[in-house]
N, C-alpha and C positions, 0 to 999 in steps of 0.2 A: 334480228341483228342486235348486237349490244349497243349501248349508248355511245360508244366511241367509234362506231363503224357506220358509214353511210349506206344507202340502199344498194349501191353497186358493190358492196363488200370492200370498200377502200377506207383507209384510216388517214386522218390528218396528223401530221407530225407535230408534236408539242413544241419543238424547237424552231423549225423553219416555217411551219404552218402550210407546207405543201401537202397535197393529197396523193397517196401512193396506194397501189394494190397491197393487200395484206398478205405478203409472201416473204419468205426468208431472203429474197433478193433485196428487199428494201428495209425490213425490220429484223432485228436480232431476236432470237428465241428467249422466252422468259418462262419460268415455271410457276408463276402466279396464275391461278385459275381465272381471276377476274379480268385479266388482260388478254384472254383468249390465246395465250401462248406466245404473245409478241410484246416487245417493249413499246413504250409510247413515243420515243424519239426514233427517227429514221437512223440508219447506220451512219450516214454522213454527219449528223448532229451528235450522235454518241461518240464518234471518233474525235470530233472537234473538242468536246468537253474533256476527253481523256488526254488528248494532245496538249490542250491548254494547261491542264493540271500538271503534266510532266514539265512543260516549259517554265511554269511558275516555280515549281519546287527546285528544278535544276538552276534556275536563275538566282534564287536566294542562297544557293550553295548548300542545299540540304540542311538548312538551319531554320529553327523557329524564329520568327521576327520579334518575338517578345522576350523569350528567355535564352535564346541562342543555343538551344539543345541541338546537337549535331548527330544526324543518323545518315551516314553515307550510303548513297544508292538505294535508299528505301523510300520509294514513291508512295507506298500504301500506308505508311505510318502517319504522314502529315495530313492535316485538314486545310481546306481552302476556305477562308473566312471573308465575309464582306466587312470592310473597315467601317463604313457607315451602314448600319443594319438596314435590311429591307423590311418595310412594313408589309405584312401579309395582305391585309385587305382594309380598305377604308371606304365605308359606305357602299360596299358591294363591288368596288372597283379593285382590280388587281394592280396595286401600286408597284409591287415587286417586279413585274414584267417590264414596266415603264422604266424603272430605275436601272434594271439590269442592262437594258438597251442603251440608256443614256450614259451611264458611267463606264460600263464595260470592264475591262481589265484593270483600270486605274483604281477601282474600289475593292480590289482583291488583295489578300495577303496570305502568307503561309504561316500556320500556327501548329504547334504540337497539340495533341488531344487535350491535355490538361489546361493549357493557356486558352484554347478555344472554348472549353467548358466554362472557365472563370469569366472570360469576356462576355459570353452569352448570358450568364447569370447577371452580371452587372448591367448589360444592355436591357434585360427584361425588368430589372429593378427600377431603372430610369425610364421605363416605358418607351424605349427607342424601337422596340420590335414587337 
């Protein structure tokens, strides 16, 4: 078995941490060979992320929060950004997961790809992420 599958052939969802059988009933298909043909998040968690993305983009009126670029009805164009950047790891602990659960949607904003890139570069220069 792979490192992401337990002895019974089940996988733990990276989103909700529940264990499910590794079937298309619970996980969506993926063409990456190292995932054994299945995504890491269960279908419920994958749908939640997609729905949250649509809610945020629609809620801001299909505009970038920084430059106000308007792209009507184009969900795929915009990026979802953490206002306060998440640190990836500190002393081996995954701080990002803790902050994601703590702040939730309040720490998210909608940016166009250019503004997102500029903000990320500034955050990295200031050692925020």
